[in-house]
BAFI-3210 file (N, C-alpha, C; in Angstrom, 3 decimals, decimal comma, padded with zeros to 6 digits):
// residues 302
n [1|2|3|4|5|6|7|8|9|10|11|12|13|14|15|16|17|18|19|20|21|22|23|24|25|26|27|28|29|30|31|32|33|34|35|36|37|38|39|40|41|42|43|44|45|46|47|48|49|50|51|52|53|54|55|56|57|58|59|60|61|62|63|64|65|66|67|68|69|70|71|72|73|74|75|76|77|78|79|80|81|82|83|84|85|86|87|88|89|90|91|92|93|94|95|96|97|98|99|100|101|102|103|104|105|106|107|108|109|110|111|112|113|114|115|116|117|118|119|120|121|122|123|124|125|126|127|128|129|130|131|132|133|134|135|136|137|138|139|140|141|142|143|144|145|146|147|148|149|150|151|152|153|154|155|156|157|158|159|160|161|162|163|164|165|166|167|168|169|170|171|172|173|174|175|176|177|178|179|180|181|182|183|184|185|186|187|188|189|190|191|192|193|194|195|196|197|198|199|200|201|202|203|204|205|206|207|208|209|210|211|212|213|214|215|216|217|218|219|220|221|222|223|224|225|226|227|228|229|230|231|232|233|234|235|236|237|238|239|240|241|242|243|244|245|246|247|248|249|250|251|252|253|254|255|256|257|258|259|260|261|262|263|264|265|266|267|268|269|270|271|272|273|274|275|276|277|278|279|280|281|282|283|284|285|286|287|288|289|290|291|292|293|294|295|296|297|298|299|300|301|302]
n.u [020,298|017,894|015,079|013,138|010,437|010,165|010,392|010,225|012,406|014,562|015,325|017,128|017,283|017,621|016,721|014,050|013,125|013,510|011,550|009,256|009,362|009,018|006,403|005,115|005,583|004,085|001,553|001,125|001,388|-000,278|-001,035|000,625|002,748|004,623|004,656|003,920|003,423|004,196|003,434|001,738|001,359|-001,136|-001,280|-003,329|-003,561|-004,951|-007,773|-008,437|-009,186|-008,638|-005,775|-005,341|-006,967|-005,845|-003,229|-003,793|-005,011|-002,822|-001,092|-002,676|-002,911|-000,336|-000,098|000,198|-000,610|-002,811|-002,790|-004,019|-005,257|-007,856|-008,784|-007,710|-008,943|-009,869|-007,746|-004,917|-003,633|-005,526|-005,732|-003,553|-001,153|002,140|003,484|005,922|005,780|003,620|004,625|006,869|005,559|003,865|005,837|006,643|004,859|004,638|006,027|006,350|005,473|002,899|002,123|000,012|-000,005|-000,927|001,010|003,730|006,755|006,439|006,640|009,346|010,474|009,378|010,693|013,211|013,183|012,707|013,525|011,935|010,736|009,327|006,617|005,703|002,567|001,613|002,262|000,996|001,067|003,277|004,743|003,899|004,816|004,154|001,922|003,187|004,791|002,820|001,700|003,878|004,141|001,678|001,970|004,125|002,943|000,902|002,175|004,372|006,883|008,971|010,492|011,074|008,485|005,566|004,053|001,183|000,040|-002,716|-004,572|-004,527|-001,571|-000,077|-000,640|-000,787|000,361|000,740|001,400|003,827|005,443|005,352|006,523|009,119|009,796|009,656|011,776|014,092|013,744|013,751|011,444|008,902|007,236|003,984|002,267|-000,811|-002,578|-004,399|-003,284|-003,308|-002,782|-000,411|002,660|004,931|007,893|010,167|010,019|010,203|012,815|014,101|013,583|014,902|017,574|017,939|017,701|015,175|012,588|009,891|006,599|004,286|000,834|-002,260|-004,543|-006,598|-006,239|-007,153|-004,800|-002,822|-003,755|-003,682|-001,007|-000,104|001,061|000,404|-002,229|-002,631|-004,887|-006,026|-007,768|-008,985|-008,045|-010,007|-009,467|-006,937|-007,117|-007,166|-008,751|-011,927|-013,246|-011,328|-011,018|-013,562|-013,392|-011,662|-012,352|-013,775|-012,395|-011,105|-012,414|-012,462|-013,879|-015,435|-015,590|-013,431|-011,306|-011,139|-009,189|-006,934|-003,880|-003,500|-002,298|-002,721|-003,349|-005,502|-004,910|-005,606|-005,270|-007,387|-009,687|-012,158|-013,817|-015,321|-013,679|-013,207|-015,443|-018,315|-018,776|-016,345|-015,539|-016,179|-014,528|-011,868|-009,413|-009,422|-008,036|-008,025|-009,353|-008,260|-005,684|-005,907|-006,260|-003,756|-002,367|-002,354|-000,493|001,830|002,174|002,539|005,080|006,537|006,220|007,485|010,054|010,704|010,818|012,882|012,483|012,701]
n.v [048,065|048,065|046,124|045,795|044,416|044,260|043,315|040,073|039,407|040,312|038,316|035,375|031,892|030,336|032,098|032,420|029,781|029,616|031,441|030,118|027,831|029,086|030,032|027,592|026,853|028,842|028,139|025,888|026,987|029,508|031,540|033,831|035,864|037,588|040,117|041,838|045,024|046,211|048,310|048,214|049,683|049,876|050,926|051,554|052,592|051,781|049,755|046,792|043,518|040,720|040,869|043,036|042,297|039,816|040,516|042,148|040,276|038,593|040,281|040,700|038,061|037,673|039,263|042,017|045,535|047,332|050,162|052,571|052,951|052,175|053,425|055,820|058,200|059,181|060,298|062,568|062,572|063,003|065,680|066,537|065,810|064,563|061,303|060,853|062,569|061,421|058,853|059,535|060,759|058,692|056,933|057,893|056,836|054,073|050,706|049,240|049,350|048,499|048,501|049,273|050,457|052,389|053,125|051,953|050,957|052,431|051,267|050,582|053,139|054,204|052,604|053,616|056,079|055,952|054,524|052,662|049,398|048,518|046,792|045,528|045,533|045,307|047,043|048,888|047,516|046,076|044,460|041,891|040,787|039,493|038,004|036,283|034,775|033,414|032,006|030,390|028,910|027,594|026,049|024,450|023,097|021,616|020,130|019,026|019,828|022,369|022,262|021,489|021,652|021,976|024,864|026,506|029,553|031,656|034,090|037,433|038,363|040,525|042,822|041,585|041,561|039,548|037,360|038,215|038,399|035,751|034,302|035,284|034,461|031,645|031,127|030,067|027,362|025,551|025,544|024,688|026,845|027,550|029,758|031,280|033,481|036,220|038,100|040,798|040,794|039,531|038,292|040,729|041,832|042,109|040,099|037,810|038,086|037,889|035,181|033,937|034,671|033,320|030,717|029,435|027,305|027,945|028,257|029,656|030,369|031,035|029,664|028,075|025,091|021,543|020,029|021,721|022,130|019,487|018,908|020,137|020,892|022,860|025,088|028,308|030,645|033,858|036,987|039,214|042,459|045,042|047,589|048,223|048,970|051,531|051,846|050,896|049,464|047,731|046,191|044,943|043,299|041,254|040,294|037,927|035,852|033,432|030,749|028,565|025,432|022,703|020,401|020,634|019,691|017,010|015,239|015,865|015,934|013,949|015,259|017,902|021,267|024,035|027,380|030,778|034,242|035,727|038,548|036,431|036,621|035,837|033,848|031,347|028,812|028,275|025,579|024,384|024,702|022,626|020,626|018,539|019,394|022,106|024,928|027,514|028,891|027,776|028,559|031,344|031,343|030,450|032,764|034,229|032,867|033,008|035,766|036,303|035,202|036,933|039,427|038,972|038,458|040,939|042,507|041,373|039,244|036,170]
n.w [046,196|043,645|043,542|041,593|039,618|036,504|033,849|032,438|031,023|032,413|034,069|034,875|033,838|036,167|038,140|037,401|037,787|040,524|041,429|040,521|042,129|044,593|044,292|044,297|046,926|048,268|047,448|048,983|051,513|051,958|053,747|055,547|057,694|056,743|055,625|057,597|058,940|056,586|053,774|050,751|047,610|045,154|041,979|039,520|036,479|034,382|033,539|035,505|036,632|037,531|037,862|039,637|041,856|042,536|043,219|045,434|047,089|047,460|048,933|051,230|052,213|052,965|055,098|054,849|054,160|051,975|049,872|047,474|044,048|041,682|039,519|037,479|036,961|039,316|040,566|041,089|038,672|036,784|036,931|035,723|036,880|036,662|035,781|037,007|039,277|040,613|041,244|042,826|044,952|045,985|046,748|049,171|050,914|050,749|050,852|048,636|045,198|043,075|039,772|037,045|033,760|030,890|029,080|027,184|028,643|030,939|033,504|033,694|033,580|035,964|037,820|037,701|038,889|041,548|044,757|045,837|045,351|042,183|040,833|037,805|036,585|034,078|031,150|028,770|025,488|025,944|028,226|030,623|033,217|035,695|035,062|033,329|035,082|036,558|034,474|033,709|036,051|036,011|033,706|034,481|036,660|035,381|033,434|034,582|034,028|032,484|030,263|026,761|025,474|023,390|022,508|021,703|020,567|020,306|018,508|019,423|018,732|018,237|019,858|022,275|025,357|027,219|025,680|024,548|026,833|027,845|025,798|025,995|028,616|028,378|026,758|027,800|027,969|025,862|023,976|021,489|019,443|018,219|016,314|015,896|014,063|012,551|009,648|010,349|013,029|013,583|015,064|016,318|014,564|016,155|018,064|016,548|015,675|018,134|018,746|016,629|017,155|019,534|018,793|018,776|017,898|015,714|014,288|011,992|011,508|009,811|009,904|012,189|012,856|013,240|013,125|014,151|016,776|017,722|017,941|020,164|023,502|025,261|024,899|024,271|024,549|023,457|023,861|021,328|021,607|022,059|023,073|022,193|019,579|017,168|015,015|014,722|012,787|011,815|014,105|014,311|012,144|012,872|015,379|016,174|015,018|015,652|017,339|019,959|020,330|022,142|020,582|018,892|020,308|020,213|019,105|020,537|022,525|025,526|027,635|027,074|027,988|028,351|028,345|029,307|029,580|030,454|030,628|029,115|025,990|023,305|022,408|023,524|023,625|025,744|026,184|026,464|029,031|030,811|030,065|031,046|030,186|030,152|031,774|032,613|034,703|037,024|036,488|036,878|039,649|040,418|040,123|042,510|044,146|042,610|042,569|045,245|045,520|043,848|045,140|047,632|046,723|045,584|047,851|049,112|050,872|052,444]
ca.u [019,882|016,455|014,651|011,895|010,049|009,681|010,288|010,716|013,702|015,597|015,527|017,788|016,561|017,666|015,864|012,661|012,820|013,402|010,232|008,261|009,380|008,415|004,951|004,686|005,585|002,961|000,305|001,001|001,298|-000,610|-001,265|001,863|002,781|005,926|004,504|003,378|004,053|004,508|002,347|001,908|000,469|-001,555|-001,589|-003,853|-003,943|-005,700|-008,671|-008,002|-009,937|-007,851|-004,427|-005,420|-007,511|-004,932|-002,137|-004,294|-005,173|-001,473|-000,617|-003,470|-002,561|001,014|-000,169|000,476|-001,737|-002,889|-003,366|-003,916|-006,453|-008,150|-009,313|-006,865|-009,793|-010,112|-006,465|-004,401|-003,191|-006,594|-005,519|-002,330|000,059|002,953|003,753|007,066|005,349|002,779|005,504|007,643|004,656|003,439|007,028|006,719|003,846|004,576|007,263|006,326|004,453|002,428|001,604|-000,386|-000,067|-001,247|002,161|004,842|007,962|006,123|007,146|010,811|010,712|009,068|011,727|014,452|013,057|012,427|014,210|010,903|010,576|008,153|006,190|004,971|001,319|001,210|002,499|000,560|001,162|004,670|005,069|003,021|005,669|003,541|001,105|004,109|005,186|001,702|001,588|004,951|003,785|000,565|002,536|004,914|002,024|000,094|003,015|005,444|008,170|008,889|011,357|010,712|007,041|005,025|003,095|000,461|-000,564|-003,775|-005,360|-003,883|-000,146|000,539|-000,781|-000,932|001,571|000,932|002,093|005,210|006,162|005,485|007,515|010,425|010,043|009,843|012,935|015,151|013,324|013,714|010,081|008,504|006,063|003,109|001,537|-001,995|-003,103|-004,613|-002,175|-003,372|-002,408|000,686|003,693|005,862|009,187|011,183|009,965|010,766|014,274|014,512|013,572|015,973|018,845|018,004|017,512|013,887|011,794|008,522|005,843|003,187|-000,348|-003,466|-005,664|-006,645|-006,621|-006,977|-003,396|-002,087|-004,220|-003,313|000,444|000,193|000,989|-000,300|-002,964|-002,745|-005,855|-006,076|-008,844|-008,618|-008,238|-010,638|-008,878|-005,672|-007,387|-007,603|-009,760|-012,879|-013,578|-010,313|-011,352|-014,746|-012,986|-010,872|-012,657|-014,217|-011,816|-010,797|-013,227|-012,196|-015,035|-015,097|-015,438|-012,107|-010,304|-011,358|-007,961|-005,799|-003,076|-004,071|-001,691|-003,020|-004,094|-005,889|-004,694|-006,116|-005,003|-008,677|-011,046|-012,595|-014,991|-015,955|-012,660|-013,368|-016,868|-018,659|-018,767|-014,985|-015,303|-016,316|-013,507|-010,756|-008,225|-009,491|-007,286|-007,883|-009,794|-007,192|-004,572|-006,137|-005,993|-002,300|-001,847|-002,123|000,748|002,930|002,375|003,156|006,508|007,105|006,239|008,533|011,337|010,957|011,130|014,016|012,020|012,883]
ca.v [047,472|048,107|044,768|045,912|043,311|045,059|042,469|038,710|039,344|040,659|037,173|034,198|030,623|029,928|033,010|032,064|028,518|029,938|032,049|029,047|027,014|029,896|029,996|026,261|026,920|029,658|027,385|025,014|027,795|030,848|032,539|034,110|037,212|038,151|041,528|042,598|046,342|046,707|048,904|048,037|050,563|049,387|052,079|051,007|053,645|051,085|048,830|045,422|042,785|039,618|041,245|043,873|041,541|038,759|041,185|042,577|039,046|038,151|041,153|040,411|036,732|037,769|040,085|043,422|046,437|047,836|051,461|052,769|053,290|051,307|054,287|057,014|059,394|059,667|060,717|063,857|062,486|063,602|067,125|066,829|065,398|063,656|059,985|061,025|063,148|060,431|057,805|060,139|061,007|057,416|056,324|058,348|056,156|052,619|049,935|048,555|049,887|047,593|049,506|049,011|051,726|052,219|053,462|051,009|051,492|053,220|050,590|050,744|054,537|054,345|051,922|054,400|057,364|055,710|053,388|051,697|048,422|048,608|045,561|045,857|044,772|045,492|048,379|048,937|046,242|045,685|043,311|041,572|039,724|038,682|037,024|035,278|033,852|032,514|031,107|029,402|028,025|026,763|025,071|023,527|022,261|020,711|019,286|018,435|020,358|023,532|022,028|020,667|021,648|022,686|025,850|027,168|030,816|031,932|035,319|038,738|038,216|041,830|043,686|040,763|041,622|038,250|036,534|038,694|038,053|034,297|033,908|035,612|033,605|030,251|031,004|029,308|025,977|024,799|025,308|024,877|027,713|027,640|031,023|031,332|034,852|036,842|038,967|042,089|040,645|038,587|038,619|041,775|041,349|042,088|038,805|036,824|038,252|037,332|033,716|033,546|034,835|032,320|029,383|028,875|026,876|028,470|028,130|030,631|029,941|031,864|028,731|027,396|023,773|020,406|019,602|022,589|021,816|018,122|018,838|021,085|020,544|024,008|025,927|029,600|031,465|035,268|037,757|040,370|043,541|046,208|048,834|048,508|049,352|052,908|051,719|049,863|048,631|046,671|045,322|044,148|042,329|040,146|040,034|036,553|035,055|032,096|030,348|027,183|024,696|021,413|019,408|020,799|019,084|015,563|014,491|016,519|015,123|013,791|016,231|019,273|022,159|025,284|028,558|032,059|035,236|036,294|038,056|035,768|037,203|034,743|032,988|029,977|028,543|027,852|024,116|023,940|024,874|021,356|019,687|018,521|020,043|023,554|025,213|028,971|029,390|027,374|029,441|032,615|031,116|030,372|034,122|034,667|032,266|033,585|037,165|036,252|034,969|038,152|040,465|038,637|038,630|042,384|043,060|040,599|038,442|034,759]
ca.w [044,911|043,376|043,192|040,830|038,733|035,374|032,656|032,646|030,345|033,391|034,956|034,309|033,984|037,570|038,909|037,079|038,472|041,957|041,649|040,333|043,361|045,660|044,065|044,751|048,387|048,730|047,262|050,153|052,745|051,451|054,794|056,273|058,282|056,365|055,256|058,717|059,026|055,245|053,002|049,307|046,849|043,834|041,121|038,276|035,550|033,338|034,246|035,762|037,653|038,087|038,297|040,844|042,988|042,979|043,937|046,739|047,871|047,826|050,025|052,427|052,746|053,533|056,305|054,591|053,932|050,605|049,530|046,036|043,274|040,537|038,468|037,446|036,889|040,672|041,139|040,624|037,270|035,975|036,993|034,982|037,584|035,863|036,361|037,907|040,546|041,296|041,791|043,911|046,070|046,579|047,349|050,566|051,727|050,558|050,769|047,344|044,287|042,024|038,847|035,658|033,035|029,468|028,240|027,167|029,277|032,140|034,705|033,696|033,957|037,387|038,622|037,638|039,594|042,962|045,366|046,228|044,256|041,299|040,156|036,585|036,429|032,682|030,588|027,379|024,770|026,095|029,081|031,754|033,760|036,753|034,340|032,806|036,131|036,873|033,319|033,828|037,160|035,541|032,770|035,300|037,442|034,552|032,578|035,370|033,565|031,589|029,100|025,592|025,272|022,225|022,997|020,610|020,989|019,331|018,631|019,308|019,000|017,994|021,031|023,475|026,197|027,885|024,681|024,430|028,057|027,971|024,798|026,563|029,775|027,964|025,862|028,492|028,212|024,599|023,502|020,092|019,418|017,046|016,420|015,034|014,097|011,244|009,221|011,046|014,440|013,751|016,036|015,871|014,073|017,211|018,755|015,606|015,744|019,427|018,643|015,710|017,871|020,603|018,190|019,186|016,738|015,698|013,044|011,987|010,764|009,890|010,053|013,492|012,361|014,164|013,124|015,070|018,137|018,116|018,180|021,243|024,920|025,849|023,956|024,960|023,834|023,869|023,247|020,509|022,565|021,441|023,565|021,507|018,195|016,885|013,958|015,162|011,625|011,834|015,244|013,961|011,127|013,418|016,799|016,429|013,938|016,155|018,492|020,348|020,835|022,733|019,512|018,280|021,176|020,159|018,820|021,201|023,440|026,868|028,552|026,653|028,871|027,693|029,181|028,808|030,622|030,834|030,472|027,888|025,320|022,544|021,788|024,044|023,819|027,109|026,321|026,781|030,474|031,531|029,607|032,015|029,620|030,400|032,997|032,746|036,012|037,953|036,140|037,572|041,075|040,575|040,136|043,896|044,647|041,830|042,971|046,572|045,286|043,268|046,182|048,605|046,044|045,425|049,172|049,604|051,999|052,129]
c.u [018,356|016,020|013,321|011,699|009,363|009,453|010,848|012,086|014,856|016,025|016,165|016,891|016,494|016,749|014,382|012,259|012,698|012,026|009,113|008,191|008,782|006,895|004,381|004,612|004,370|001,612|000,071|000,751|000,966|-000,712|-000,030|001,763|004,054|005,851|003,930|004,153|004,429|003,249|002,676|000,883|000,152|-002,030|-002,020|-004,412|-004,782|-006,561|-008,080|-008,925|-009,022|-006,517|-004,472|-005,895|-006,555|-003,710|-002,593|-004,529|-003,818|-000,929|-001,358|-003,107|-001,167|001,066|000,136|-000,788|-001,644|-003,462|-003,343|-005,228|-006,600|-008,708|-008,541|-007,684|-010,060|-008,847|-006,028|-003,842|-004,251|-006,504|-004,240|-001,057|000,821|003,124|004,909|006,611|004,476|003,633|006,305|006,779|004,286|004,620|007,212|005,837|003,980|005,963|007,430|005,223|004,159|001,665|001,201|-000,563|-000,276|-000,062|003,244|006,074|007,705|006,706|008,661|011,171|010,486|010,168|013,017|014,389|012,707|013,239|013,226|010,725|009,251|007,862|005,309|003,750|000,743|001,477|002,185|000,576|002,529|004,846|004,012|003,710|005,056|002,591|001,998|004,497|004,047|001,453|002,643|004,652|002,656|001,049|003,317|004,011|001,312|000,934|004,117|006,824|007,908|009,643|010,659|009,205|006,676|003,883|002,492|-000,249|-001,503|-004,415|-004,550|-002,418|000,603|000,528|-000,767|000,327|001,808|001,686|003,565|006,036|006,375|006,517|008,930|010,765|010,334|011,117|014,076|014,923|013,099|012,287|010,019|007,235|005,306|002,218|000,396|-002,602|-003,424|-003,443|-002,127|-002,832|-001,228|001,780|004,615|007,235|010,236|011,195|010,417|012,300|014,819|014,588|014,666|017,337|019,033|017,724|016,261|013,082|010,378|007,925|004,659|002,070|-001,409|-004,696|-005,548|-007,149|-006,476|-005,518|-002,575|-002,466|-003,657|-001,815|000,864|000,145|000,216|-000,958|-003,283|-003,623|-005,797|-007,273|-008,238|-009,020|-008,753|-009,927|-007,554|-005,882|-007,779|-008,703|-010,712|-013,354|-012,603|-010,597|-012,511|-014,381|-012,336|-011,337|-013,067|-013,613|-011,478|-011,632|-012,962|-013,472|-014,592|-014,836|-014,044|-011,002|-010,288|-010,077|-006,740|-005,098|-003,721|-003,557|-002,002|-003,755|-004,309|-005,742|-005,288|-005,861|-006,273|-008,610|-011,284|-013,764|-015,687|-014,968|-012,600|-014,855|-017,110|-018,571|-017,366|-014,765|-015,332|-015,311|-012,339|-009,473|-008,267|-008,827|-007,260|-008,363|-008,797|-005,953|-004,701|-005,871|-004,495|-001,657|-001,563|-000,769|001,958|003,222|002,875|004,669|007,191|007,251|007,371|009,922|011,691|011,356|012,266|013,662|012,129|011,608]
c.v [047,538|046,739|044,785|044,717|043,943|044,212|041,098|038,541|039,679|039,449|036,001|032,971|030,216|030,800|032,731|030,792|028,724|030,520|031,018|028,169|027,779|029,937|028,675|026,223|027,696|028,995|026,452|025,807|029,245|031,929|032,685|035,512|037,954|039,626|042,377|043,915|046,938|047,252|048,763|048,905|049,926|050,589|051,563|052,137|053,085|050,035|047,429|044,799|041,754|040,078|042,042|043,058|040,459|039,353|041,597|041,370|038,544|038,960|040,826|039,067|036,725|038,717|041,554|044,240|047,022|049,248|051,582|053,112|052,329|052,108|055,598|058,297|059,989|060,217|062,056|063,788|063,064|065,129|067,538|066,466|064,379|062,315|060,082|061,532|062,171|059,363|058,340|060,314|059,700|056,705|056,745|057,517|054,642|051,989|049,288|049,181|048,861|048,455|048,913|050,352|051,450|052,521|052,396|051,673|052,259|052,583|050,721|052,161|054,735|053,743|052,719|055,695|057,198|054,524|052,336|050,696|048,613|047,213|045,966|044,945|044,949|046,907|048,366|047,567|045,603|044,396|043,125|040,451|038,904|037,652|035,911|034,279|032,913|031,557|030,003|028,411|027,079|025,686|024,003|022,560|021,229|019,742|018,572|018,915|021,632|023,283|021,208|020,547|022,406|023,576|026,581|028,392|031,295|033,290|036,576|038,628|039,536|042,692|042,911|040,723|040,307|037,290|036,910|038,281|036,547|033,760|034,132|034,682|032,164|030,046|030,190|027,797|025,167|024,512|025,209|025,729|027,552|028,855|031,046|032,728|035,305|037,769|040,253|042,012|039,696|039,168|039,721|041,207|041,224|040,756|037,667|036,872|037,657|035,807|033,217|033,594|033,727|030,900|028,670|028,532|027,433|028,345|029,086|030,168|031,036|030,986|027,996|025,977|022,691|019,954|020,413|022,262|020,480|017,932|019,650|020,429|021,624|024,788|027,228|030,526|032,909|035,935|038,837|041,609|044,803|047,509|049,188|049,011|050,821|052,897|050,573|048,982|047,451|045,675|044,393|043,023|041,087|039,651|038,586|035,560|033,624|031,821|028,872|026,558|023,334|020,351|019,460|020,111|017,555|014,766|015,026|015,572|015,070|014,853|017,678|020,027|023,484|026,419|029,787|033,084|035,897|037,838|037,393|036,551|036,064|033,667|031,573|029,775|028,014|026,331|023,549|023,915|023,557|020,296|019,707|019,156|021,567|023,850|026,704|029,508|028,998|028,244|030,784|032,479|031,050|031,751|034,634|034,152|032,838|035,010|037,271|036,073|036,233|039,243|040,201|038,799|040,109|043,030|042,304|039,829|036,968|033,965]
c.w [044,778|042,862|042,436|039,905|037,524|034,132|032,970|031,985|031,280|034,220|034,216|034,475|035,454|038,426|038,648|037,815|039,979|042,267|041,480|041,580|044,542|045,520|044,549|046,284|048,894|048,461|048,458|051,435|052,380|052,520|055,677|056,881|057,883|055,971|056,388|058,865|057,684|054,567|051,514|048,575|045,504|043,015|039,757|037,416|034,403|034,038|034,401|036,793|038,303|038,642|039,588|042,042|043,464|043,678|045,340|047,663|048,354|048,998|051,317|053,052|053,375|054,733|056,104|054,420|052,535|050,600|048,016|045,378|042,111|039,368|038,496|037,404|038,264|041,321|040,568|039,206|036,338|035,993|036,264|035,710|036,746|036,567|037,347|039,269|041,335|041,968|042,978|045,163|046,771|047,247|048,805|051,494|051,747|050,503|049,393|046,503|043,200|041,022|037,501|034,971|031,552|028,547|028,328|027,775|030,557|033,403|034,811|034,137|035,449|038,251|038,678|038,437|041,070|043,456|045,859|045,080|043,510|040,755|038,986|036,460|035,031|032,225|029,094|026,728|024,957|026,887|030,161|032,527|034,888|036,163|033,804|033,881|036,492|035,701|033,393|034,950|036,754|034,575|033,542|036,077|036,579|033,728|033,353|034,973|032,759|030,284|028,011|025,383|023,997|022,698|021,809|021,161|019,897|019,596|018,412|019,708|018,800|019,252|022,350|024,320|026,941|026,972|024,622|025,651|028,186|026,993|025,352|027,723|029,411|027,153|026,473|028,436|026,930|024,106|021,986|020,139|018,106|017,258|015,412|015,160|012,683|010,919|010,030|012,467|014,634|014,659|015,504|015,515|015,172|017,949|017,841|015,665|017,034|019,349|017,715|016,404|018,899|020,117|018,687|017,942|016,832|014,301|013,132|011,056|010,826|010,104|011,395|013,269|013,424|014,243|014,118|016,512|018,606|018,348|019,399|022,622|025,687|024,723|024,685|024,122|024,348|023,208|022,348|021,307|021,884|021,825|022,897|020,074|018,101|015,828|014,326|014,019|011,554|012,964|014,896|012,992|011,745|014,793|017,087|015,445|014,381|017,406|018,764|020,905|021,363|021,662|018,881|019,082|021,092|019,955|019,536|022,169|024,828|027,834|028,174|027,752|028,150|028,695|028,506|029,913|031,161|030,874|029,108|027,302|024,576|022,095|022,362|024,320|025,233|027,281|026,585|028,298|031,243|031,083|030,595|031,490|029,776|031,731|033,335|034,083|037,107|037,741|036,862|039,069|041,340|040,633|041,532|044,388|043,913|042,289|044,407|046,424|044,775|044,326|047,169|047,997|045,933|046,746|049,862|050,872|051,621|052,420]
res [x|x|x|x|x|x|x|x|x|x|x|x|x|x|x|x|x|x|x|x|x|x|x|x|x|x|x|x|x|x|x|x|x|x|x|x|x|x|x|x|x|x|x|x|x|x|x|x|x|x|x|x|x|x|x|x|x|x|x|x|x|x|x|x|x|x|x|x|x|x|x|x|x|x|x|x|x|x|x|x|x|x|x|x|x|x|x|x|x|x|x|x|x|x|x|x|x|x|x|x|x|x|x|x|x|x|x|x|x|x|x|x|x|x|x|x|x|x|x|x|x|x|x|x|x|x|x|x|x|x|x|x|x|x|x|x|x|x|x|x|x|x|x|x|x|x|x|x|x|x|x|x|x|x|x|x|x|x|x|x|x|x|x|x|x|x|x|x|x|x|x|x|x|x|x|x|x|x|x|x|x|x|x|x|x|x|x|x|x|x|x|x|x|x|x|x|x|x|x|x|x|x|x|x|x|x|x|x|x|x|x|x|x|x|x|x|x|x|x|x|x|x|x|x|x|x|x|x|x|x|x|x|x|x|x|x|x|x|x|x|x|x|x|x|x|x|x|x|x|x|x|x|x|x|x|x|x|x|x|x|x|x|x|x|x|x|x|x|x|x|x|x|x|x|x|x|x|x|x|x|x|x|x|x|x|x|x|x|x|x|x|x|x|x|x|x|x|x|x|x|x|x]
***
């Protein structure tokens, strides 16, 4: 059985909760030797800082070794080697492949052409399931539960793969979603249909108002991703449309926590960093524990 981690949609509520509990365990006991003798390949065809470094930290803390690349320009793909050939070749060297790719569906394709487990570290604007697990763990840690929460997502809801994955992962837990985005970046119809089919309540806004903030348990900010735009004029029009400042949090709930998949550009002002409701840097740290859980699950290690 191929135990690849391609999309959070492949996982049941029970399986997600199991991974969350495993992340909790690894936070308590991060340094293990369960990957001793194992080699993990990190193939990053698209730039990454947090995801790559936290995966590599996870492997190192578990006692494994890392091979791979962080710049596709330095690999044979720049000579025209196909993704299939790259995956087949690396499968000879590694027990696990962690891959980020700019094409939607690349991770699923990779998982179908090799018996080595594939972990999707982001495929285009499609999915980012390891980010979803660390987001779910962060929500669980800060709220004490995953059920019956109001989650407000702000910014790039069209291309934001973290948004798409979190929406899917939270669908098991009776959320209320509030989506704040300009018309140009609103949520794709396929995700509205998904929520309608699954009887998930959601509301859409173009105004980032105090009323929306004050009804939220989780405020999930995202950057407008310049790299997803073919028309830079369109990007310039929307890049700084929503900026969260400390003053805007004055009437917010005590349990509110602000998440962001990072990197941040201008969408969260620096004065928010000192507010105890900010949680994005702790969220990034949780990524190591979540990815330790994912790696062990993919390799069928208890």
